[in-house]
C-alpha positions, 0 to 999 in steps of 0.5 A: 766146584773145580775151576774150569780149564785155562783158555788157549791163547788162540781162543783168547785172541779170537774173542778179543777180535770179535769184540773189535771187529764187526766184520769178523762178528758177522762172518762168525755169526757171534759176539762176545758179552761181558759181565754177570748181568748180560750172561744172566739175561742171556741164560734167561732169554737165549741159553741155547745161543751161548757157545761158551763162558769164560771167568777170571779166578776171582770172578769165578769164586764170586759168581758160583751161582751163575757158574752153576746155571751155566753148567746146568745148561751144558755150557762149556767153561773156561778160565782166563788170567786177569791179563787175558781178560784185560785184553779181551775187554774193551772197558778199562775195568774188565769184570772177569766174565765173558761169554760167546754168543751166537747171533739169533737167526732173524725169522720173518716177523709179524710184529705189529710195531717196528722201529727202523734206525736210519743211520743212527751211528751212536752205539749208546743210543742204538742200545738205549732204543733197543732197551726202550723197545723191549720196555714198550713191547716193541719186538723188532728193530731194523738197522739200515746202513750207517747205523751202529752195529747192535752186537758191538760191545758198547751197544750190547751194554747199552741195551742192558740185556734186551738185545736177547728179547728184541729181534734185530735185523739189517737192511742195506735199503731203507726204501725197499724195506719200508715199501715191503713193510707197507705192503704187509700193512704197516703205516710208516711214521718218519720223525723229522724237525720240518716245521711242516711236520705233524705233531706227534700228539695229534697222530692216530697210530694204528696196530701196524706201524713203523717208527723211522728214527734218522741220523743224529746229525742229518735226520731221516734220509730221502728214501725214508721220507719218500716212503713216509705215510706221515712225517712227525715231530715232537713239539717243543713246549719249553726252551730245550734246544734238542732231544737225542734220538733215544729220548725221542724214541722213548716219548714216541713209544710212551705216547703210543702206549698210553693211547693204547691203554686209554682204549682198552 
């Protein structure tokens, strides 16, 4: 298996910019993934979205099975030098494997369960929530203004590849988006720490619902609270000070899944 042709300097600089510049990602409607696991997940879920892939010589020789799969899918391959890999990657230890992936076109969704992130800024939390959504069968995550970019490298890594199995869409208006979802029959549950909120464990989830998770620092916005059918909270049983937003999302989704399983 021959080593692919070298990547041009201009193309290498474009990849570097896409890794670091969210504005450019959305102009180009593409993002960069790194590492064999993410490339494998992209091949499993969205092979037609992959524009091209890039390997250092060491990574190429180490991952010949992955190279073969990319070639079978007629994906353009290029080689990169270790120096180029360092310049493209945002990690201290580049893995030597990258792919350029087109952002999926977000189509109108009929998903019964939706998560709306209302200013969740930490990319690790956003990625973990997307990963939890995939685990619990939630196929749609809406990210309001102020939330971390779902296609940023840190977010994508935190999803462990589930960025390719969950539809992510952006909104500039929490209020308008929730109002539209309510018209479609969704019930809105907004998380809060208010002592007046209802306990998660006493709530009745319905088939069509939206779970709103607010900013780590400030909680849900006034617009989200105004649209809430119910404000909910996870009651503290022990002495812990707090839960981060990704932990809260997983607890809520697990509770909802448990109720559905008990009634099937």
